[in-house]
N, C-alpha and C positions, 0 to 999 in steps of 0.2 A: 504494500500499501505506500505509494506518495501522499504524502504529508503537506499541503501547499496553501498557504491563509491568501485568501482573496487580495489582503494587502501588498504581497508579494506580487502580483497580477497588475495591481493600480501601480507600483512601482516600475516595474520591468515592462510592462507593455504598454498600458495607458497614459502614464506622464511624458514617455517619449513623443508618443503620438501627439498628445494637446500638445508638446512645447514647439514642434516640428507643425503644427498647424497654426498658432499662435505667432509666429515667428513670420512666417508666410503672409499671414493677416496684417501684422504690423507693420511687415515691409511694404506691403501694398498700400498700406496708408503715410506710408511717408517718413517713417520712424527710421533713423538709421541702425546699423546692426552693434554700434556701442550702445544706443539706449534701448535696444530691443533686448539684448544680453543682460544689461541692468535691470529689465522689469521682468525677467524669465528667471532671473539665479544662475545664469550660465555663462560660459565664456564667448567670447567673440567669434572664437574659433568654430564653437560648435554651430553658434548662430549661422555662419557662413554655410556649412554643412547645410542644416537645415533648410534655409531658402533657396539652395540649389537644389534641396531635393533628395539628399544624399543621407539623411537623417533618421533613416529606418521608421519602424512603428508598423502599426496593424492596421489593416483597412477595416476591419470591424467597428471600429472607433471613426475611422474617416468618415465611413458610409453613415453613420449613426445619426438620426435627425436631431437628437437631443443635443451630441456632443458638438455637433455644428452648429448648431443656434446659440449654445452657451459659448463656445471660443468667439463667433462673431460678436455676441456681446461684448463679452471681456475685451475682445479687440479694439471696438468701437470706444468701450469706455476707457480702457488706457491710452489711447491715442488722442482722445478729446480732454483728457485730464479729468473726466467724472469719476475713472476708477482709480482708487491706490491696491496696494498689496492685499490690504483687509479684503477688500471689496473681490477683488481677484479669487481670494482665495476662499471666499464665502460660495463665490459662483460655483468654482471647481468640487468643492465639499459634497454641495449639494447634488450637482451632477453623479458624483461617485456614488451616492447614497441611491439616486435614480437607476444608474447602471446595474447597480448590484440586486435590484429587485427585478430577477427575470429579465436581464438586459445582457449585454456584450460582456462584461466582467464575471456573470453568472455563467454565461455559455462558456467561455474561457474556463471557468474554475473546474466545469464537469469534465471539460475535455482531458484535463490538466490532471484531474482526480474521479475517474471513471466510476468509481464508488457512488459517484452523488448522482450518477445519471439516471434520470427517472424516479426520482425522489420527490421531486416537487420541493429541492430544498430552500428554505427561507432562513439559514441561519444567519444571513448578513441583516436582514429585516427585521426578523421575529425575534432571534434567540432560539437555543435549544430548552423551548416551554414543553412541559406535558402533552398539549395536542399536537405540537409537531412532531414530536417523539411517537406518538399514538400513529399517524397517519403515515411516517415513515416506516413502522414495524408493518401495517397493514399492507403497504405497498410492497415490502421486502416479501412477505408471507405469500403474497397471490405470484411475484415473480419464480418464488421457491416452487410454488405448486405447479408453474407452467415449464419450470426445467422438468420436473418430475415427470409429467405427463410426456413431453419432448423424448423422455428417454425411454420411453415402452414401447417396444417394436411390434405392439398389437393394437396403439392407440388408434392408430391412422384408419382402423377398419370401423373405428365406431363413432365417428366425427358425421352428427347428423349434416346433412347437404346445407342447414343453415346455418354451421360452426357451431363451434364449442367455445362456452368462456366459462371463465373462472371468476365468482364474485367472493368479496369479502367484507363485510360491515365494522367499521367503528363499532365500538361499546356507545351502548343506546342509541341508534341511528334514529334518523328523522324521516327522511326518504334516502332515494337512490342516489342521489348525488352523497351519500353518509356511505356507498358499497364501492370500494376497488373493484375494478374490472378491466380487461384487454381491450382496448379501442379496436374494432372492426372486426372482432372474434376471432378464434382459431382455425384452420381450416386443413385438412388434408392435401398433401401437394406427393402425390405419388404414393411413394410407404411413409413419408416422414410429416410431421406437423409443420406449418407455418404460425410463429407468433409474431403478428405485424407490427407491435408497439409494446413499449412498457406502459404497466397498468397506470389507470387513472380514477380518480373519483369520479362516479356519475357518466362511466362509460357506458354501461350495459343496462338496459331496462327487464329484461327476461330474467337473467339470473339474478340480478337486484329484486324482482319479485320475489322470488323463491328464499331468498336471503332473509327479506325482510319477514316474510311469515313465517320462518322458521325461528328469528331471534325474538319474535314477538312472542311467541309460545315458550321457547326455551332459549334465553338470554347466553348460554353458554353454547350455542349452536351459533356460527357465524359465520361460516364458510359453504359455499356450495359449487358445483361443476355438474353442466350438463351434457350427455351424451347421447347417442342414439340407443333407444329402447331393442333391446335385444335378448332374447329366451336364454341363452348363454349367460349373460351377468346375472339374470334374475336368479336362475338356478345357480348359481355360482356365490350369492349371496344368499341364498336359502340355506347353503352347504356350509356356509361360514354363520350360521346361526343367525341371522339379519333376516326378517320376515317384511319384504318389502313393500310397500304401501301404493296399493293401484288409486288415482284419480281421474276425474273425467277432466278430458282435454280441452272442452270448449265454453268453460265458463267465460262469460264476460270480464268478472272481478276475479281473474288468477288469484291473487295474494288472499281475499277473503276466503275462497274457496279452500285453499291451502290450509289456512288458518284453522276453518271447520275440520278439515279431516285429519290436523294434526291433533286439536283439540281431542275428536273423537276417539283415536287413536290412545292419548293419554301421554302422547310424548312426541317429539320428531324423531321421525323414523329417520337410519343411516341412508335408506335408500326409497325413493319416491317416484313412481313412473305413472305414463298414459300411453294408452296404444292408437294416439292419433284418430283424428277426427277429420271431415271434411277441410281441405287446404291446411291441415295440422300435423305437421311431421311428428311421428310417435317422439317421445323423450322422455329422459331417465334423469333424475336428479339426485345427486348422494351427496351427502351432507357431512359435516365434520364441524369441531370447534373452531377450528381455523381452515381456510383453503387449501392448505399444505396436506391437513390429516384428510380432507374430502381427495385429494391426488393421489395419495398414499392408498388409499382404499380402492379407489379406481384400477390404477397398477395391479392391489392383488386379486379383484376381481377378474381383470382380463387375463392376467397369470396362470390363474384358477380355470378359466372358461377354456384358454387354450390345449391345457394338460386336459382335460376331459374330452376333446373332440376326439 
């Protein structure tokens, strides 16, 4: 793991780019290189390199509208005498905070520390508060579940035509925006499964419906995954001591129907399924305390089904 602070990227990548941009803007406003050097706190030789285009930098900042607007504002203020060093620093600090909030600095941080990618990291903006940690843990668990499914050689045979998805809710979820899932769903491509993107909150309506129904009956059940209904999976579940729950496919309010069926059963089953209806593909939901638990059970059922063939 490479441990890189955002402030290092500000110093190494952002500041040289902004200095070069400012030097160019100030030169265009007829300021001498000595005056530019004094304002930027660099040598006159450095200003010469900046103005000639040899100063390096990162195009992500050069092309960023907020950065361009801020640099122009500072250049106008310094050239006219309306800004002093304090004013320029205030503008730059405000810009850095903006760019750290899902901006170019955040993008660079994720590139430098791949462990952050897909976490919806808000450390620079919000700090490591309990809510952020909980969201990070849920997103991480959904990614673990996706890797577990991808490692199963049987999984591709049980991805429905509409795709598979993995869902996991935060504690005490309000609606589908509190359920993390894979955007675009997971599809079978040949003998492997394709995971199109990192999980996000609010990315799935259908699997979120099942997760929310389960969590409302048993708060310990926060994960669910859908696969195609197949008798071999249901039989493998029964052999493992799991009694699959059948429910109707064509209820208009699927969440309310699932809640009612779970309450009738007295608990949330590990496996619930329907056999389809007009325009509705047969689907089986596998539940677990977390998405990774549901994925582990699916792999176990698929392996058992393959052994029994």
